[in-house]
C-alpha positions as CSV (number, residue, x, y, z in Angstrom):
1,M,13.1,6.8,-7.1
2,R,11.1,4.2,-8.9
3,H,9.9,0.6,-8.4
4,F,12.1,-2.3,-9.4
5,D,15.3,-0.2,-9.5
6,Q,17.0,-2.9,-7.5
7,L,17.0,-4.9,-10.8
8,E,19.8,-4.7,-13.3
9,P,18.9,-2.5,-16.3
10,A,19.2,-5.5,-18.7
11,V,16.7,-7.5,-16.5
12,R,14.3,-4.6,-16.4
13,D,14.4,-4.3,-20.2
14,A,13.8,-8.0,-20.5
15,V,10.6,-8.1,-18.4
16,F,9.0,-4.7,-19.0
17,H,7.2,-3.5,-22.1
18,R,7.0,-0.1,-20.4
19,A,9.2,0.5,-17.4
20,P,8.0,2.0,-14.1
21,Q,8.2,5.8,-14.1
22,P,10.3,7.7,-11.5
23,F,8.6,9.6,-8.7
24,G,9.8,11.8,-5.8
25,R,8.6,13.2,-2.5
26,D,7.2,16.2,-4.3
27,S,5.3,14.3,-6.9
28,A,1.6,14.8,-7.3
29,R,-0.6,13.2,-4.6
30,V,-2.3,10.8,-7.0
31,V,1.2,9.6,-8.1
32,L,2.4,9.0,-4.6
33,A,-0.7,7.2,-3.5
34,Q,-0.4,4.7,-6.3
35,A,3.4,4.3,-5.8
36,L,3.1,3.3,-2.1
37,G,2.8,-0.3,-3.1
38,A,3.8,-2.5,-0.2
39,T,4.1,-0.2,2.8
40,L,6.5,-1.9,5.3
41,Y,6.1,-1.1,9.0
42,V,9.2,-1.2,11.2
43,P,9.1,-0.8,15.0
44,A,10.6,2.5,16.2
45,T,12.6,0.5,18.7
46,R,14.5,-1.4,16.0
47,R,18.3,-1.2,16.5
48,S,20.2,0.6,13.8
49,L,16.9,1.9,12.5
50,A,18.4,4.2,9.9
51,A,20.5,1.4,8.5
52,T,17.4,-0.9,8.4
53,V,15.6,1.7,6.4
54,R,18.4,2.2,3.9
55,R,18.8,-1.6,3.5
56,Q,15.1,-2.1,2.8
57,A,15.0,0.7,0.3
58,A,18.0,-0.8,-1.5
59,Q,16.1,-4.0,-1.8
60,G,13.1,-2.5,-3.4
61,V,10.9,-1.1,-0.6
62,R,9.5,2.2,-1.7
63,S,7.3,3.2,1.3
64,L,8.1,2.5,4.9
65,V,6.5,3.4,8.2
66,I,8.4,3.9,11.5
67,D,5.9,2.6,14.0
68,L,5.6,4.4,17.4
69,E,2.2,2.8,18.1
70,D,1.2,-0.9,18.4
71,A,4.6,-2.2,17.4
72,I,6.2,-0.9,20.6
73,S,5.4,-1.3,24.3
74,D,4.0,1.6,26.3
75,D,7.1,1.9,28.5
76,S,9.4,2.4,25.5
77,V,7.6,5.3,23.9
78,D,9.8,8.1,25.1
79,G,13.0,6.4,24.1
80,A,11.5,5.4,20.8
81,L,10.4,8.9,20.0
82,T,14.0,10.2,20.7
83,S,15.6,7.4,18.6
84,T,13.1,8.1,15.8
85,G,14.2,11.7,15.7
86,E,17.9,10.7,15.7
87,S,17.3,8.2,12.9
88,L,15.4,10.6,10.7
89,R,18.1,13.3,11.1
90,D,20.6,10.6,10.0
91,L,18.4,9.6,7.0
92,H,18.1,13.3,6.1
93,E,21.8,13.5,5.6
94,D,21.7,10.7,2.9
95,P,18.0,10.2,2.0
96,P,17.0,6.6,1.0
97,E,15.1,5.9,-2.2
98,C,11.8,5.5,-0.4
99,L,8.9,7.5,1.1
100,L,9.1,7.6,4.9
101,F,6.2,7.9,7.3
102,V,5.8,7.8,11.0
103,R,2.9,6.2,12.8
104,V,2.3,8.3,15.9
105,R,0.2,7.7,19.0
106,S,-1.2,11.2,19.4
107,P,-1.3,14.6,17.6
108,D,1.2,15.8,20.2
109,Q,3.8,13.4,18.9
110,V,3.4,14.9,15.4
111,G,4.3,18.3,16.9
112,L,7.2,16.9,19.1
113,L,8.8,15.2,16.1
114,T,8.3,18.3,13.9
115,D,10.1,20.5,16.4
116,Q,12.8,17.8,17.0
117,L,13.6,17.4,13.3
118,G,13.8,21.0,12.1
119,P,15.1,21.0,8.5
120,A,15.3,17.1,8.7
121,L,11.5,17.0,8.5
122,A,11.9,17.2,4.7
123,V,12.8,13.5,4.7
124,V,9.4,12.6,6.1
125,S,6.5,12.2,3.6
126,G,3.8,12.0,6.2
127,F,2.2,10.6,9.4
128,V,0.0,7.5,9.8
129,L,-2.8,8.4,12.2
130,P,-4.1,5.4,14.2
131,K,-7.6,5.0,15.7
132,F,-8.8,7.8,13.4
133,S,-12.3,9.0,14.4
134,V,-14.7,11.9,14.1
135,A,-14.0,12.7,17.7
136,G,-10.2,12.8,17.5
137,G,-9.5,13.3,13.8
138,A,-9.5,17.1,13.6
139,G,-6.6,17.3,16.1
140,Y,-4.5,14.9,14.1
141,L,-5.2,16.7,10.8
142,Q,-4.3,20.1,12.3
143,A,-1.0,18.7,13.6
144,V,-0.2,17.4,10.1
145,A,-1.2,20.8,8.6
146,D,1.2,22.5,11.0
147,A,4.0,20.1,10.1
148,D,3.4,20.7,6.4
149,E,3.8,24.4,6.8
150,K,7.3,23.8,8.3
151,S,8.6,21.3,5.7
152,E,10.1,22.0,2.3
153,N,8.4,18.9,1.0
154,P,4.6,18.0,1.3
155,I,3.6,16.3,4.5
156,Y,0.6,13.9,4.1
157,A,-1.8,12.2,6.5
158,M,-2.7,8.5,6.3
159,P,-5.7,7.9,8.7
160,V,-6.2,4.4,9.9
161,I,-9.8,3.1,10.2
162,E,-9.8,0.7,13.2
163,T,-12.2,1.9,15.9
164,A,-15.3,0.3,17.4
165,Q,-17.4,3.3,16.2
166,A,-16.5,2.5,12.6
167,L,-17.0,-1.3,13.0
168,Y,-20.2,-1.6,15.1
169,R,-23.3,-1.6,12.9
170,E,-25.4,0.9,14.9
171,S,-22.7,3.7,14.7
172,R,-20.9,2.8,11.4
173,D,-22.7,4.9,8.8
174,A,-22.6,8.0,10.9
175,E,-19.0,7.6,11.9
176,L,-17.8,6.9,8.3
177,A,-19.9,9.8,6.9
178,G,-18.4,12.1,9.6
179,I,-14.9,10.9,8.7
180,R,-15.6,11.5,5.0
181,E,-16.7,15.1,5.7
182,L,-13.7,15.7,7.9
183,L,-11.2,14.4,5.4
184,Q,-12.8,16.3,2.5
185,R,-12.0,19.5,4.4
186,H,-8.3,18.5,4.4
187,A,-8.3,16.6,1.1
188,P,-5.0,18.0,-0.3
189,R,-3.1,16.6,2.7
190,V,-4.8,13.1,2.7
191,L,-2.7,10.6,0.8
192,A,-4.5,7.4,1.5
193,I,-6.9,5.7,3.9
194,R,-5.6,2.6,5.7
195,I,-7.6,-0.2,7.3
196,G,-6.5,-1.7,10.6
197,A,-7.9,-5.2,10.2
198,T,-6.0,-6.7,13.2
199,D,-7.5,-4.1,15.6
200,L,-10.9,-4.5,14.1
201,C,-10.9,-8.3,14.3
202,G,-9.5,-8.0,17.9
203,L,-12.7,-6.2,18.9
204,F,-14.5,-9.5,18.4
205,G,-11.7,-11.8,19.6
206,I,-11.0,-12.9,16.1
207,R,-7.7,-13.8,14.5
208,R,-8.0,-15.1,10.9
209,D,-6.3,-18.3,10.0
210,R,-3.5,-18.2,7.4
211,D,-5.6,-20.6,5.3
212,L,-8.2,-17.8,4.9
213,S,-8.2,-14.3,3.5
214,I,-9.5,-11.2,5.3
215,Y,-12.5,-11.5,3.0
216,D,-13.5,-14.8,4.7
217,V,-13.9,-12.9,8.0
218,G,-17.3,-11.5,7.7
219,I,-17.0,-8.7,10.2
220,A,-13.8,-7.3,8.6
221,A,-15.0,-7.9,5.0
222,D,-18.2,-6.0,5.7
223,L,-16.3,-3.0,7.0
224,I,-13.9,-3.0,4.1
225,T,-16.9,-2.8,1.8
226,Q,-18.3,0.1,3.7
227,V,-15.0,2.0,4.0
228,V,-14.6,1.8,0.2
229,N,-18.2,2.9,-0.2
230,H,-17.9,5.9,2.0
231,L,-14.2,6.9,1.6
232,G,-13.0,5.3,-1.6
233,R,-15.3,6.9,-4.1
234,V,-13.9,8.0,-7.5
235,D,-16.2,10.9,-8.0
236,G,-13.7,13.4,-6.6
237,T,-14.8,13.1,-3.0
238,G,-12.9,9.9,-2.1
239,F,-9.4,8.7,-1.5
240,P,-7.2,5.7,-2.3
241,V,-7.9,2.9,0.3
242,S,-5.0,0.7,1.2
243,A,-5.4,-3.0,1.8
244,P,-5.0,-4.4,5.4
245,V,-2.0,-6.3,6.6
246,W,-1.2,-10.0,6.0
247,E,0.5,-11.1,9.2
248,Y,2.0,-14.6,8.5
249,F,5.4,-15.4,7.1
250,A,6.3,-19.0,8.0
251,N,5.1,-22.5,7.2
252,H,2.4,-24.3,9.0
253,E,0.5,-27.6,8.8
254,R,-2.1,-27.0,6.1
255,I,-5.8,-28.0,6.2
256,L,-6.7,-26.6,2.8
257,R,-5.0,-27.0,-0.6
258,P,-2.2,-24.6,-1.6
259,Q,-3.5,-21.6,-3.6
260,L,-0.9,-21.4,-6.3
261,R,-1.3,-23.4,-9.5
262,Q,1.7,-25.5,-10.3
263,T,1.6,-25.2,-14.1
264,P,2.8,-21.5,-14.5
265,F,5.8,-22.3,-12.3
266,D,6.6,-25.6,-14.1
267,E,6.5,-23.8,-17.5
268,R,9.1,-21.4,-16.3
269,Q,11.3,-24.0,-14.5
270,A,10.4,-22.3,-11.2
271,A,9.1,-25.2,-9.1
272,G,11.6,-24.1,-6.4
273,L,10.1,-20.6,-6.3
274,R,6.7,-22.1,-5.8
275,R,7.9,-24.3,-3.0
276,E,9.5,-21.3,-1.3
277,L,6.3,-19.3,-1.6
278,L,4.2,-22.1,-0.1
279,S,6.7,-22.6,2.7
280,R,6.3,-19.0,3.8
281,D,2.5,-18.9,3.4
282,L,2.8,-16.4,0.6
283,D,0.3,-18.2,-1.6
284,G,-2.4,-16.9,0.9
285,L,-1.0,-13.4,0.6
286,M,-1.0,-13.5,-3.2
287,R,-4.7,-14.6,-3.2
288,E,-5.6,-11.8,-0.8
289,I,-3.8,-9.3,-3.0
290,M,-6.0,-10.3,-5.9
291,L,-9.1,-10.0,-3.8
292,D,-7.9,-6.6,-2.5
293,R,-7.8,-5.3,-6.1
294,A,-11.1,-6.8,-6.9
295,N,-12.6,-4.9,-4.0
296,G,-11.2,-1.5,-4.9
297,L,-8.1,-1.4,-2.7
298,T,-4.7,0.0,-3.6
299,G,-1.4,-1.2,-2.2
300,K,-1.0,-3.1,1.0
301,T,0.3,-2.8,4.6
302,V,3.1,-5.4,5.2
303,I,5.0,-6.3,8.3
304,H,7.7,-8.5,6.8
305,P,10.2,-7.8,4.0
306,L,9.2,-11.2,2.4
307,H,5.8,-9.7,1.6
308,V,7.1,-6.8,-0.5
309,A,8.0,-8.8,-3.7
310,P,4.5,-10.5,-4.1
311,V,2.7,-7.2,-3.6
312,H,4.9,-5.5,-6.2
313,A,4.9,-8.4,-8.7
314,L,1.1,-8.5,-8.7
315,A,1.0,-4.7,-9.2
316,V,2.7,-4.9,-12.5
317,V,0.2,-4.3,-15.3
318,S,-0.2,-7.0,-17.9
319,L,0.2,-6.0,-21.6
320,E,-3.4,-7.1,-22.1
321,E,-4.7,-4.8,-19.3
322,Y,-2.6,-2.0,-20.7
323,Q,-3.8,-2.3,-24.3
324,D,-7.4,-2.6,-23.2
325,A,-7.0,0.6,-21.1
326,L,-5.5,2.5,-24.0
327,D,-8.3,1.4,-26.3
328,V,-10.9,2.5,-23.8
329,L,-9.3,5.9,-23.4
330,H,-8.5,6.5,-27.0
331,P,-10.0,9.7,-28.4
332,A,-11.9,7.7,-31.0
333,S,-13.7,6.0,-28.2
334,S,-15.1,9.2,-26.7
335,D,-18.5,8.6,-28.1
336,G,-19.0,5.5,-25.9
337,G,-20.2,2.2,-27.2
338,V,-18.7,-1.3,-27.0
339,R,-15.7,-2.6,-28.8
340,P,-14.0,-6.0,-28.8
341,S,-10.6,-6.2,-27.1
342,G,-7.6,-6.4,-29.4
343,F,-6.9,-9.7,-27.6
344,G,-10.2,-11.2,-28.9
345,N,-11.4,-12.5,-25.5
346,K,-13.7,-9.8,-24.1
347,M,-15.7,-6.7,-24.8
348,N,-14.5,-3.2,-23.7
349,E,-17.5,-1.0,-22.7
350,I,-16.2,2.5,-23.1
351,R,-18.1,4.5,-20.5
352,P,-18.3,1.8,-17.7
353,H,-14.6,0.9,-18.1
354,R,-13.2,4.5,-18.3
355,I,-12.4,4.9,-14.6
356,W,-10.9,1.4,-14.5
357,A,-8.8,2.3,-17.5
358,E,-7.5,5.5,-15.9
359,R,-6.5,3.5,-12.8
360,I,-4.7,0.9,-14.9
361,L,-2.6,3.6,-16.5
362,Q,-1.8,5.1,-13.1
363,R,-0.7,1.7,-11.9
364,A,1.3,1.2,-15.1
365,D,3.2,4.4,-14.4
366,A,4.1,3.3,-10.9
367,F,4.8,-0.4,-11.5
368,G,5.3,-0.8,-15.2
369,V,3.8,-3.0,-17.9
370,A,5.0,-6.5,-18.4
371,R,6.2,-7.7,-21.9
372,H,4.1,-10.2,-23.8
373,G,4.5,-13.6,-22.2
374,I,5.9,-12.2,-18.9
375,S,3.8,-13.2,-15.9
376,H,3.9,-12.6,-12.1
377,V,6.1,-15.7,-11.9
378,D,8.8,-14.1,-14.0
379,I,8.6,-10.9,-12.0
380,L,8.9,-12.8,-8.7
381,N,11.8,-14.8,-10.1
382,V,13.8,-11.7,-11.1
383,Q,13.2,-10.1,-7.7
384,R,14.3,-13.3,-6.0
385,A,17.5,-13.3,-8.0
386,A,18.2,-9.7,-7.1
387,A,17.6,-10.2,-3.4
C-alpha cells in the first residue's frame, strides 16, 4: 500500500518529483509511524463496518481505527465487540489497503478479540489504548504483547494520553516520567503516542471553538508541550507523537477572518476549492496541521473523511525542503558548519538541522515530494478530483 494510490498514475507523475514509497503491515516501525498520516476513527457500531473500511481505504485512508470506546454507548459494547470480530474476519479474507487498529476499553478486550479472531488477527496492526496511565498501562501493554505472539504480523500499541494525572500540574511530571519508563520497556511494540485533547479539555469543561486551534487552549497546549518533552524525544528514548483530533466539519457563522489566503487558489483557478474548504471549516484544520508540525507532532487523529485530504496534502514534502534535507545529510557536510540553501533564501546549519533533515526524508518516503511549482492547493485539487 502507499499514499495517494487513489490517484491515476499520470496524475501522480504530474504532481510528484519523488512518488510516495510503498509500505506494508510488516514494514519497519519507524516507517509505519510516519505513514499513519490521517488516522480515521470509525465507531464499532457502524453498519456495514467492513464495507466502510474498504471504501475509505479505496479513497485514500491508510490508517483506520475501529472504536470500541468513546464513540459507542456503554450498553452497546458487547454487541459492538462481536460485530468488530465479524468485520475483521471479513476484512481478513480480502484485506484493504490500510493499517487497521482497534481502540479497546480494557486489556481484557484485547484478549477477547485476539481469541475471537484467531488467524484473522493478522489483519490488525495494533490496539489504541485509551486513558493510558502508569497505574493501568502495564496491563494494556502485556495484553498487546500476548496478541503479538499470536499474530503472523506485528501488533503495535498506541497509548492515548488523556487522564487527569497527566494533565494536572501537581502530578504531571511524575505521571509522564512514569509512562516514559513503562513505554521504554516495551519500546519495540509502541508505534506512536496519541493525545486525547477532547477528554483533556473536558476535565475543565472546555470545548474549543472552531475559530481557534488547540494551541489557543492553554491547558491543552501546555500538556502537548510536556508530552513531546517527555515522550517525543529524538535521542532514542522517545516515540512519534500524533496530533489531536479536529472535531468540526460544517460551516458556521464566523467571528474571525478565514485562515486561507486567496491568492494561491486564484493563481490555480481554484477559487471553488477555497470556498469548499471554508464552508467545511477546513481552513482551521489546515492551520492547526501546520502548528502540529511546528510543535513536533506527526500525523493526526481525524473523525471525518473530509479531514483526510488536508492532512495528507500538507504532509507532502516540498522540493525545497527535500533538497535542503539532502544537502544537510550529504557526506560532504559531515564536518558540520553552515551552508547557504540552494534556493538562496536561508542558511542550513548542518548539525542543528540534521535530525530535522532525517525526519523530512522519512516524510518524503511516506508522502512523496512535490514537483517544482506544485503546492498544497494542487495536491488538494487532484485529491478532490479523484474523490
